[in-house]
Legacy VTK file of the C-alpha trace (Angstrom):
# vtk DataFile Version 3.0
C-alpha trace
ASCII
DATASET POLYDATA
POINTS 401 float
28.065 -98.277 136.296
30.293 -95.736 138.012
31.914 -98.519 140.049
32.559 -100.488 136.863
34.066 -97.439 135.208
36.313 -96.680 138.171
37.329 -100.354 138.379
38.238 -100.385 134.684
40.199 -97.132 135.052
42.107 -98.565 138.035
42.981 -101.689 136.054
44.219 -99.599 133.123
46.415 -97.624 135.535
47.801 -100.815 137.084
48.470 -102.631 133.805
51.960 -101.153 133.184
53.001 -102.013 136.748
51.656 -105.568 136.490
53.367 -106.047 133.121
56.775 -104.858 134.322
56.644 -106.802 137.612
55.667 -109.951 135.685
58.536 -109.337 133.292
61.033 -109.168 136.177
59.781 -112.565 137.373
60.347 -113.811 133.818
63.924 -112.493 133.800
64.538 -113.995 137.239
63.336 -117.392 136.049
65.714 -117.180 133.089
68.690 -116.557 135.373
67.799 -119.477 137.653
67.142 -121.947 134.796
70.310 -120.886 132.983
72.414 -121.314 136.124
71.007 -124.858 136.608
71.800 -125.786 132.981
75.324 -124.379 133.157
75.952 -126.236 136.433
74.838 -129.458 134.735
77.474 -129.016 132.068
75.652 -127.350 129.177
77.966 -125.287 126.972
77.141 -121.596 127.156
78.165 -121.270 123.490
75.496 -123.795 122.481
72.964 -122.162 124.808
73.465 -118.808 123.049
72.888 -120.446 119.638
69.664 -122.171 120.674
68.393 -119.135 122.575
68.608 -116.788 119.606
67.370 -119.439 117.200
64.198 -119.689 119.292
63.975 -115.887 119.473
64.307 -115.552 115.675
61.570 -118.109 115.011
59.184 -116.378 117.425
59.794 -112.753 116.349
60.094 -113.267 112.570
56.353 -113.842 111.781
55.376 -110.626 113.585
58.090 -108.642 111.785
57.118 -110.055 108.372
53.407 -109.261 108.649
53.244 -106.202 110.909
56.051 -104.207 109.275
55.732 -105.209 105.626
54.585 -101.684 104.664
57.034 -99.653 106.743
60.210 -101.699 106.231
62.934 -99.419 104.767
65.346 -100.470 102.056
68.390 -102.351 103.295
71.720 -100.666 102.570
75.267 -101.900 103.058
75.869 -99.450 105.932
72.725 -100.567 107.788
73.634 -104.218 107.238
77.096 -103.650 108.720
75.539 -101.900 111.706
73.186 -104.859 112.219
76.159 -107.218 111.875
78.009 -105.245 114.581
74.938 -105.228 116.859
74.598 -109.005 116.488
78.256 -109.364 117.440
77.864 -107.096 120.478
74.577 -108.570 121.719
74.006 -112.267 121.003
77.709 -113.165 120.713
79.830 -111.054 123.092
77.247 -109.936 125.650
75.453 -113.271 126.049
78.570 -115.468 126.054
80.398 -113.273 128.559
77.263 -112.991 130.700
76.749 -116.752 130.830
80.447 -117.314 131.591
80.235 -114.755 134.405
77.021 -116.347 135.666
78.742 -119.742 135.744
81.627 -118.404 137.863
79.493 -116.296 140.243
75.785 -116.461 141.102
72.439 -115.312 139.628
72.030 -112.564 142.261
75.528 -111.210 141.619
74.960 -111.264 137.842
71.661 -109.382 138.154
73.294 -106.765 140.380
76.041 -106.215 137.817
73.415 -105.839 135.066
72.066 -102.784 136.899
75.233 -100.970 135.783
73.784 -100.789 132.266
72.188 -97.278 132.454
75.387 -95.774 133.884
77.616 -97.450 131.298
75.253 -96.423 128.508
75.402 -92.827 129.750
79.235 -92.847 129.714
79.381 -94.311 126.202
76.735 -91.871 124.956
78.794 -88.994 126.392
81.934 -90.260 124.664
79.996 -90.520 121.388
78.660 -86.963 121.899
75.104 -88.216 122.163
74.851 -86.839 125.717
75.685 -83.279 126.736
76.911 -82.801 130.303
76.490 -79.363 131.868
77.693 -79.655 135.464
75.881 -76.443 136.365
72.576 -78.282 136.032
71.353 -80.543 138.824
70.185 -83.315 136.463
73.664 -83.570 134.921
75.239 -83.682 138.367
72.857 -86.514 139.294
73.849 -88.528 136.216
77.583 -88.069 136.837
77.353 -88.864 140.565
75.098 -91.840 139.858
77.608 -93.202 137.364
80.484 -92.874 139.846
78.452 -94.526 142.633
77.415 -97.370 140.314
81.001 -98.084 139.289
82.058 -97.953 142.963
79.372 -100.516 143.807
80.547 -102.815 141.034
84.157 -102.548 142.210
83.091 -103.303 145.782
81.219 -106.413 144.661
84.215 -107.516 142.590
87.001 -106.955 145.128
85.229 -107.685 148.437
83.060 -110.648 149.369
82.937 -110.475 153.170
81.104 -112.869 155.477
78.107 -114.930 154.379
74.726 -113.420 155.259
72.458 -116.184 156.545
68.851 -116.046 155.434
66.221 -117.588 157.736
64.996 -120.039 155.101
68.481 -121.011 153.888
70.237 -121.381 157.256
69.608 -125.111 157.436
70.827 -125.600 153.854
74.001 -123.590 154.231
74.854 -125.175 157.563
75.779 -128.383 155.730
78.278 -126.593 153.492
81.571 -125.087 154.517
81.594 -121.359 155.156
85.207 -121.101 154.107
85.952 -119.932 150.613
88.942 -121.367 148.809
91.464 -119.294 146.884
90.309 -120.875 143.626
86.723 -119.831 144.376
87.883 -116.252 144.953
89.796 -116.364 141.664
86.728 -117.630 139.789
84.578 -114.953 141.462
86.949 -112.211 140.318
87.110 -113.690 136.796
83.319 -113.866 136.682
83.044 -110.235 137.815
85.315 -109.033 135.009
83.349 -111.063 132.447
80.057 -109.575 133.676
81.454 -106.029 133.419
82.630 -106.725 129.852
79.205 -108.187 129.011
77.479 -105.058 130.318
79.844 -102.854 128.276
78.946 -104.824 125.146
75.240 -104.488 126.001
75.627 -100.709 126.414
77.433 -100.547 123.069
74.509 -102.396 121.491
72.068 -99.765 122.797
74.201 -96.899 121.453
74.517 -98.476 118.011
70.830 -99.415 117.989
69.838 -95.804 118.702
71.937 -94.690 115.720
70.563 -97.405 113.410
66.896 -96.828 114.316
67.109 -93.296 112.905
67.612 -94.764 109.414
65.866 -98.113 109.910
62.817 -97.534 112.153
61.263 -101.015 111.707
61.884 -102.214 115.288
60.630 -105.800 114.975
62.472 -106.378 111.710
65.656 -104.948 113.185
65.357 -107.242 116.221
64.698 -110.253 113.996
67.765 -109.521 111.869
69.938 -109.044 114.953
68.779 -112.393 116.369
69.174 -114.162 113.006
72.671 -112.858 112.261
73.595 -113.350 115.908
72.540 -117.003 115.625
74.762 -117.472 112.554
77.703 -115.745 114.263
77.171 -117.812 117.422
77.217 -121.026 115.374
80.587 -120.012 113.912
81.980 -119.201 117.379
80.653 -122.474 118.808
82.200 -124.525 115.997
85.564 -122.977 116.856
85.264 -123.247 120.653
83.384 -126.552 121.001
85.094 -129.465 119.248
82.885 -132.256 120.622
79.708 -132.990 118.640
77.987 -134.140 121.839
77.947 -130.519 123.063
75.232 -129.803 120.501
72.962 -132.602 121.708
69.831 -131.389 123.435
66.815 -133.438 124.489
63.585 -132.964 126.367
65.414 -131.800 129.472
66.481 -128.713 131.418
68.819 -127.620 128.605
65.955 -127.390 126.115
63.763 -125.610 128.669
66.507 -123.068 129.416
67.147 -122.297 125.743
63.456 -122.061 124.829
62.590 -120.035 127.915
65.454 -117.574 127.389
64.639 -117.163 123.691
60.862 -116.867 123.978
60.466 -115.037 127.299
63.679 -113.023 127.705
64.273 -112.136 124.043
60.861 -112.192 122.308
58.073 -111.623 124.832
60.167 -109.216 126.885
60.863 -107.035 123.832
57.164 -106.868 122.982
56.037 -106.054 126.555
58.763 -103.448 127.050
57.810 -101.815 123.757
54.151 -101.537 124.766
54.933 -100.102 128.197
57.620 -97.779 126.829
55.153 -96.159 124.418
52.855 -95.187 127.302
55.217 -94.560 130.192
58.641 -93.986 128.645
62.001 -95.746 128.970
62.700 -94.444 132.497
59.620 -96.261 133.828
60.739 -99.510 132.171
64.317 -99.342 133.457
63.264 -98.446 137.006
62.031 -101.997 137.651
65.449 -103.609 137.028
66.506 -103.856 140.709
63.331 -105.829 141.438
64.761 -108.713 139.391
67.823 -108.805 141.635
65.650 -109.149 144.760
63.509 -111.895 143.175
66.604 -113.796 142.035
68.190 -113.504 145.490
65.135 -115.058 147.138
64.603 -117.729 144.458
68.339 -118.520 144.350
68.569 -119.067 148.096
65.551 -121.393 147.946
66.332 -123.371 144.765
70.134 -123.210 144.472
71.068 -122.727 148.146
72.916 -119.646 146.918
75.265 -117.939 149.355
74.772 -114.194 149.762
77.833 -112.234 150.897
78.009 -108.917 152.731
80.110 -107.358 149.953
77.431 -108.329 147.441
74.682 -106.663 149.475
76.685 -103.444 150.040
77.712 -103.280 146.381
74.151 -103.948 145.219
72.861 -101.088 147.402
75.406 -98.710 145.851
74.561 -99.884 142.320
70.809 -99.410 142.871
71.391 -95.963 144.420
73.561 -94.962 141.463
71.022 -96.424 139.043
68.182 -94.305 140.387
70.386 -91.211 140.437
71.117 -91.673 136.717
67.448 -92.423 135.978
66.316 -89.360 137.913
68.666 -87.195 135.864
67.377 -88.740 132.623
63.768 -88.230 133.756
64.367 -84.534 134.487
66.102 -84.164 131.135
63.124 -85.786 129.384
60.687 -83.450 131.148
62.747 -80.396 130.202
62.743 -81.389 126.537
59.017 -82.120 126.702
58.275 -78.629 128.036
60.477 -76.845 125.520
58.970 -74.967 122.568
59.001 -76.758 119.215
62.369 -76.728 117.513
60.923 -75.247 114.345
57.707 -73.404 113.485
56.488 -73.466 109.908
54.199 -70.900 108.310
53.697 -68.481 105.428
54.236 -64.776 105.321
51.891 -62.084 103.981
53.321 -62.483 100.475
52.475 -66.184 100.391
56.034 -67.371 100.900
56.813 -70.237 103.265
59.223 -69.742 106.179
60.704 -71.748 109.037
61.871 -70.227 112.314
64.362 -72.431 114.137
65.775 -72.279 117.666
62.933 -70.210 119.096
64.434 -70.144 122.604
67.595 -68.268 121.614
65.782 -65.938 119.253
68.112 -66.833 116.402
65.996 -67.481 113.317
66.823 -68.919 109.958
64.224 -68.121 107.315
63.779 -70.597 104.504
61.496 -69.541 101.701
60.177 -70.670 98.407
57.816 -68.841 96.093
54.224 -70.077 96.354
50.831 -68.994 95.142
48.923 -66.537 97.315
46.080 -69.034 97.725
48.396 -71.368 99.682
48.057 -69.261 102.793
46.206 -72.143 104.434
49.053 -74.569 103.567
47.078 -76.630 101.035
48.199 -78.048 97.708
46.510 -77.755 94.317
44.265 -80.755 95.021
42.866 -79.111 98.116
44.517 -81.504 100.621
47.085 -80.613 103.274
50.735 -80.595 102.342
52.459 -83.857 103.162
55.490 -83.941 105.438
57.745 -84.693 102.475
56.298 -81.808 100.492
56.761 -79.518 103.467
60.389 -80.578 103.767
60.958 -80.102 100.043
59.464 -76.651 100.240
61.903 -75.655 102.961
65.061 -77.300 101.706
66.971 -74.172 100.598
68.364 -71.917 103.295
68.470 -68.188 102.660
LINES 1 402
401 0 1 2 3 4 5 6 7 8 9 10 11 12 13 14 15 16 17 18 19 20 21 22 23 24 25 26 27 28 29 30 31 32 33 34 35 36 37 38 39 40 41 42 43 44 45 46 47 48 49 50 51 52 53 54 55 56 57 58 59 60 61 62 63 64 65 66 67 68 69 70 71 72 73 74 75 76 77 78 79 80 81 82 83 84 85 86 87 88 89 90 91 92 93 94 95 96 97 98 99 100 101 102 103 104 105 106 107 108 109 110 111 112 113 114 115 116 117 118 119 120 121 122 123 124 125 126 127 128 129 130 131 132 133 134 135 136 137 138 139 140 141 142 143 144 145 146 147 148 149 150 151 152 153 154 155 156 157 158 159 160 161 162 163 164 165 166 167 168 169 170 171 172 173 174 175 176 177 178 179 180 181 182 183 184 185 186 187 188 189 190 191 192 193 194 195 196 197 198 199 200 201 202 203 204 205 206 207 208 209 210 211 212 213 214 215 216 217 218 219 220 221 222 223 224 225 226 227 228 229 230 231 232 233 234 235 236 237 238 239 240 241 242 243 244 245 246 247 248 249 250 251 252 253 254 255 256 257 258 259 260 261 262 263 264 265 266 267 268 269 270 271 272 273 274 275 276 277 278 279 280 281 282 283 284 285 286 287 288 289 290 291 292 293 294 295 296 297 298 299 300 301 302 303 304 305 306 307 308 309 310 311 312 313 314 315 316 317 318 319 320 321 322 323 324 325 326 327 328 329 330 331 332 333 334 335 336 337 338 339 340 341 342 343 344 345 346 347 348 349 350 351 352 353 354 355 356 357 358 359 360 361 362 363 364 365 366 367 368 369 370 371 372 373 374 375 376 377 378 379 380 381 382 383 384 385 386 387 388 389 390 391 392 393 394 395 396 397 398 399 400
């Protein structure tokens, strides 16, 4: 029995790791399948439409049934924020990412995606959502990590270097020329810029999503609406950019597999798995597995696509991963500091039966908010004998002295 208990405990401990490693394989498969479809001539505009259509169909039933009781009222401001998030994510981010993927390689695209935490940190700082105190080590780590990450991205963009031969791909690459034409270099640079712009749009989506979730906390519903509106916006963009009706045709082939896989695995299943793991282990744990996808894609790409790996790509990827973990370490320390801090406000009642709130306990500055109450409410109960609800507690402390 003890062995069974210890075995079950070990499995529970390993579950988050297994889930996140499996998810990186899922992301890697999406990059490989998408690259194959784009190389075969599929329009990336059409791919974005089908991907988010699949994602909407898969997520919508869960949002409708699981969040029917907690779904807030839709307002015009929230709708406009969702509209902007759909434009940043499904439209700008995905289209630019697929265009960059078409001009470069899956490994290069994955390495560029690791810039996301650093870019998000910069945008959060500009929006005053992040406070930087250079006297603290964690803030220094975030700033240095951001600089190193950007340096890695610039290195990957401006320098390719010689081809690094892998043991398993040496025979494949020996048949192809090792010389790179000027047009290839131009496409590589164009693809790099597109990938950087895609990552900026993705970071902007995270910032706006964090703001929106404060007023609209129904996560699944919010994701469904983003995918749905993003699908509609993508259709409009595709109608403008793609003038041939044949571009929309899709059969039982690689194009259908790529769209369905990206929508179901990368948009729907990935969101659900990340949400489960994030509740138990936090966002830092989830983000820390991102570089693993780059390694998986590099190996799979060299096998399946005979992908060439350049020295500049490896050096830049090392810098990006180092910068990534520096930023994540700073965020982890910041999270631990906040976790160990005293509560922001302590509620209670004084000897006269009046309610008070002491805020900012650390600095010793207190603001007392009071409202007259009966003496028999010393135990914080209402007239029916039950505990005061959160809304009642807030109402009782709404007037500052």
